[in-house]
Structure formats: structure tokens, C-alpha cells
N, C-alpha and C positions, 0 to 999 in steps of 0.2 A: 715625684712630688712637683708641683710648679715652682717656677722661679717668683719670690714677690716682685712684683711690678714696681719700678721706682716711680715717685711722686712729687712733684715739686706743689708747695703752697704759697700762692700770694695774696698776703695778708692775714697775718697769724695775729693780731691782736682784736681786741673790740670781740665781736659774732667768732671770729677766726680762732679764737681760743677753742671753740667748740670742736672745730675743724681739726685743729691740733690734737685733741684727745681722741677722736675720732680715727684719725690716721694711726696714731698709735695704737688704738685697740687691733684696727686691723692688721697694723704689722706683727702684733702679738700673735695672730691668727694665722700669720704667713702668706697673707695674700698681696700686703704691697710693703714698699720699704719707702720711708722719709727721705728721700734723698736731696731735697733744697728747700729753703725758705727765702722768699721774696718779701723783703721789707725793707724800709727805709732807714730804721734803726734796728740795726741786729738783735736776735732774741738771746737772752741768756739761757743757760742749761735748764734752770727751773722753768722758764717759760715755754722751751720747747719739750719739757714734757720725758727728758732723757738726753743721750748722747747727742750734741749738736750736728745737724747736716751741715752742707755747704748753703752759705748765706750769700746773698748778693741784692743790690737794688735793681739791678739789670736784669728783668725779667729772661727777655731772649737768650740772654749771655748763658743764663743759670739753666736755661732748659737745656741749651745746647752741650755745658759743661757736664750735667749729669745725665743726659742720656733720658732724660724723662720719658715715660710712657702715659703719663697722665698728669694735668695740670689742674689744680683745684683752685678757681678765683673767688676771692672773698675780698675784694678791694672797694672802693667808692663806686657808685652806680654809674658815674660817669665815663669810668674807665674799662667796663665791662666790655665793650665791642670790640676794642681795640687790643686789649689781651689777649680775649679768645682768638682773636686772628693771628696774633703774634705766635701763638700756640698752633693754631690750625696750619698753619704755613710750615710748620715744623714737623708735622703728621702727629703732634701730640693731642690726645683725647682730653676731653673735658669736663669736669663739673663745674658749673657755673651757677652761682648764688643768683637766687631772686632779689630784686627783680632783673630778669635778663638784661634790659636795655632801659633809657630812660626816655624813649621815644619809637614810635612804629618803625620809622627810618631805621635808625640805630638797630633794631631787631632784627630788621629784614637783611641790612649788613651783615650782621653776624649770622645769621642763619643760613643766608645765602654763601658766606665764605666759608662756613664751617661744612656746608653741602659738598660745594666746591674741592674743598681739600680731601672729603673723603673719610673725614674722623668722626669719631661718635662723639656727641654734646649732650649731655644730660643737665636739666635745671634744676635748681634746687629747691623745689617745691617739697620739703619731708613729707608733708601730708600725705601727697599722691603714692608715698611707698606703703602706705597704710592697708593692711589688707582687708581693714573694714569696706575700702572703696569698690571692690570687687564684689564683696559680701552685698553691699547695699545695690548694687547694678544686679546683681541675680535675685533679689529681694523683689526688685521693680519688675523685671522681667516676668517672674514668676505670678504678679499681678496682686502682691500681699497687702498693698495699698491701694489697688485699682490704678486708675490713669494719673499720671503725675500731671497737676495741673499749675504748678509754681513751685519754685525753691526761694528761700530766704535763708540769710546767714546774718550772725550778730557776732561782733565782738565790741565788748565793753573793757577797756583796760585802763589802766593807771599808770602814767609816765610824769616823773616830776620835772621840774624846768630844767634841771642839769641834764638830763636825757638829749634834751634838744640844744645842747652845747657839746655833745660829745664829740664832735667832728665839725669842721668847718662845712662839711653839705649838709649836716643835721637841719631838716626842718626848712630845708631850701627848694625852691622851685626851680631855681637856676644860680649858677655858680660861673663866675667869671666868663659868661656868655654862652656856658654851655647847660644843657638841659640836665635835672638832677630829679625832680619830682618826687621829693622824698616825703609822701603823704601817709596819713592812716591807712589808706586802701590799697597803695601801691608798694608801700615796703612792711612795717611792724604786721599787718593784718592783710597783708596780699594773699596768704593761705586761705582766707575764707573766701575770697574773690576767685582765686583759681580752682579751689576745692567745690565750689557751687556749681561753677560753669561745667567743670568736669562729670559731676553728679548727673547732671542736667544734659550729659551727651553733647555738649557744646564746647569745646575746648580749643577747636581751630579757629583761625581767625576769619573764615568763611562762614562758621557758626553763628555770627551776631549780625543783626540785623539793624539794631539801634541803642542807643544809649543816654540815659539820662543822669545827671550829676548834680548833686547839693553839696557843696565844699564852702566849710567855714572853720575858724580857729579861735580858740580861747587863749591860748599861747601866744607870746611874742615871737611869732615865727613867719614865714611867707607861705609854706604849706598849709595844707589841711590837717587839723587833729580831729576835727568832729565832721563826719561826712558820710553821705550815703549815694549809691549809685544803683540805676536800675537797668539792667540790661535785657531788650527783647531778643530772642533767637530765631534762627531760621526755623526752628520747629514750632514756633509759636508761643513757645514759654516765655514769661517774668521772672528774672533773676534778680531779685532784690538783696543788697549786702548795706548792712547800716554797721559803724565804727565811730568809736570816740576813743582816745585815750585820755579823754578829762572824765572818767566815770566817778560815781561818788563810791562804789564798791569794785573791786576788779574781779572778773568774771570769766569762765572758761569761754572761749569761742566756740561758735557750733554753726552748723550748717541744717537748715530743717525744709525737707523734702513735703510739701503737700500733695496728698492724694486724694481720689476721689472718695475712698474707703478707709483713710487713714494717713498716718504721716511718720516719717523716719528723723529721729535727732540723732546728729552725728557730731560728737565732742571732738574734734579732729585730733587737737593735741594729746587726748587722752585716749585713742583710737577705741572709742566706747559709743556704742550705738544703742537708741532705745525705739521699738517699734512699738506703735499704738494702733490700733484697727479695731472695727466695730465686733461684737462678739468674742473676744479676746481679751484676756488680761495684758498689762504691759509686759513687755518681753525685753531684756536688756542683755546684751552682747559685750564682749571684750573682745580684742582683737590683737594680733601680733603686726609688726613692722618691717618691713625692708630696708635696711639703710641705702641711699642712693648712691654712695660711693661703692658699696658693695655689690649693688646690681650693676654697676658701670664697669667692675673688674669681671664680673660674671659674664657678662656682655661681651667683653675682650678675649676672654678665656673658654668661654664654653659657647657662645653665642645665644645667651640670653636676652630676651626683647628689654630695650630699654623702657624704663616705666614713666620719663617724663621728656622727652627729646624735644627740643625747641617747637617744631610744629603742633605739639600737645600745650602751648602755652600762648598760643597765636592769639585766641580770645581774650586771655590775661591783658596781651599788650596792647588789645584796641581799647581797653578799657583805661590801662595808662596813659594810651593816646586822648582817649574822649578828656580826661582828668588834665593833661598836658596843655590842651586846645583851648580849656575851659577859662574863662576870666577867672583872674586870683581870686582865691578864698576869699568870703566875706570875713572881715574881723567881726567877732561877737562884741555885741554892746557889753557895756561893763556890768549892767545889770542883770547879763545873762549866765553869769560866771561869778565864782568865789574862789578865794585863797585858802587851803587847807592849813591852820596855824601848823609849824612844828614839820611839816612834810614838801613843805616847798614845791607844792602842787596847784594847780588848778582844775576847780569840778565846774561841770556844767550842771545845775540840779534839776532832777527829772530825766538826763539823759538816758539812764539804766532802763527806765521804761519804754523810752522811745524807740532805742537799740532794738529792744526785743520786739516789740509792736509792729516794728518794719518787718522784722523777718516773719512774723506770725500773718502779718495783713499784705506784706508785699508794698506797702506804701513807702513813698519818700517822707520825709520829716515835714515839709511844708504841708504836703496831705494829711498828717496826723495833729496838726494844729500848732507845732514848733514856732512860736512868734519871732523867733530869730532866723527860720529858716530861710535862704536863698532859694528863689525860684530856678527852675532848672532852666539850664540855656542848650540842651541838646534834645530836639525833638526826634519823637519815634523813628523817622523817615531818614535820620539824617546818622552816618558812620565813616568816619574820614579816615584815611590812610596817610594824607601828609605830614 
């Protein structure tokens, strides 16, 4: 029987609560042991989901004192690179929450440092652990929908105004001089971007040749809450992702592969796939999912391949960089949104249909006739890494 690997979790509140529960699940399976929690304010036993491990606000000291083999980093976006390198220099392997960094330069500093240290790093795009991803690739390889001619993705979510006040960095592009880039496409609906690129066989930085962005916000924030991006890949594919946190009704986000003889819809949070093609009735499939921390443990103990190494998120980070370098998002005029009484949230009327239409036609909001849509600032032949 293998000895459970000691894990330290940095950032155990907010989304970190999910990691606490997941680590405890793997602890019960005998795969890991929660050895330490790094938080500014210590957790209670109830918050920790069991007996309290060692706790400290000093991440490096905690890694040293616990003998951690794995660090899970679920802290504010601007801290990711420094904390990842703190762990890497100690030979501690990583599960790093998405987005891995707020800029391409910080991403490269993290990825290069991790590679130099010789530690494994898994980036937390959980959707890429879905067994639907290789299944869809197989369908495409078999010619089920003919040639893939483009990929769309749609995310219509609802977030109240308190969501943008959940932390000092929420909804910010910069904080105290540091990049944050906490927009709809780069954080809450980042999985839509990363999954669409992965299914297009364009997950590495060098796979991207052009990016167009349209960024706006209805809420009183710096970053975007209603935005779209169109990526041109080295394969010549267009990948359009439309997102909003101001939907009229919350819907399941999805990726849509357009083929010359059919299409595949992938609801990535549900691991559900719909295949539609000429001469056949619709075929629906349900898949399982490999947990990314569990995959990291398997990589360290049995040599299993990592599902989401840093280089597999390079194309996503090109998108983050394009959004970072774009002009600040346009504030939507008052006439373009309304306040929902009793729910304390802002809605952009008609945005649900625009999000779906963008994924269906690979168009940007401005091309679909949205009167409030800003014009793209990123011509197709420009991709910067500065």
C-alpha cells in the first residue's frame, strides 16, 4: 500500500472550500493527507472538514515544516506565480488554480521556473479532465462531423452585485499596481475558452495567430462582465467565445464544434455531449471525469500523464494577455442594462440570445448588431507576448 502524499492547501476559503472537500475525499481514499493549510486567518475544525492540520500564513515555512509533496494553490490571481515558484524551489509539485497567471510574462516566469525546478504542475482547468474531451477528439478523427470548420463557446451566467465585492481583487483589472485581469472570459468562464481551444487542437501558445476582443461591463467594475473573443489558430480555425455574467437566465455553458457534415455540443460542467449529423438522429452521451488532483497523484506515483500541464494552457494565456493589453472595457450605457428587483443583479436584455448566436455563427457582438458593442481592438495579424 502506498503512503498518502502530504498536501498543503494555500487559500482554503471561497473556492478553496471545494479543494478542502476534494482533498478530504482523496484522504479517505488513502491517496493524500491534508498536512497543512495556508491562510491569513486560521480555519476552524468545521471549515477544515475534520481534524485541523498545521496552519500558517507563511507558505514557504509551512511547506518546510510539513514535508509537503504537493501544494494546491487557490489564492488571488496576482499571487499565483510567486507562490508556485516558492513551492517549486522546494521540490513541491503543484496543482495551480486557473487562471494560472494574470499576464503572459508572469505565466512564462511560472512555467519556466517550474520546468527548471523539475516539478510537476497541473493547472486547474477541471473541464479538461472530462472523459468527453478525448471522446470528442475521437469523433472528430473518425470524421463523424466531417471537417471541423470552426468552434464556438457560450457562457450565460448570473452573478449578483455582491459577487464583485467578494474580495478586494474581484472585478479588477489591476490592484495596487499589479495585474489581476478578473474578467468573465479570464476567470469565471475561463473554462469555456480553454476547453474550446483544447478541442480545436490549439492549446499551446504557438497555436494562436490572432485574437480579437470586445470587452464591456454593466456592473460597476473595472473588468469585463459581458465580452467575447475570437481566436484565429495556426490551423486556420476561428474559435469564438462569448460570455456574460449579466444573463437574463442562467444557463449551462457549452462548446460547439461546427463540422462540414454535423456538429458536436459539449456542456463541459455536465460532461454531456450531443452529436448531430446528417442521416442520423441526435445522439447524446454522458461521460465521467478524472479529478485533476487525483491525476497529479497518479502522475507522481505511477507515471500517468498530466492532463493539464502549463504548456497546455499557453493558448489560453495568449487570450488573457490580449485582454490585459486591450483598452479598459467599455461601460455599457444605462439603457443597455436593467436592475432586477429583489435579486440585486444587473441584466443586459437580449444578451442570452447574443451569446448563443456568437457561438452558433462565430461572430462577435458588434457583428451581430449589438448597439452597445465596442469594436475590436486586436487585428487578426497581431498577437503580442509582452
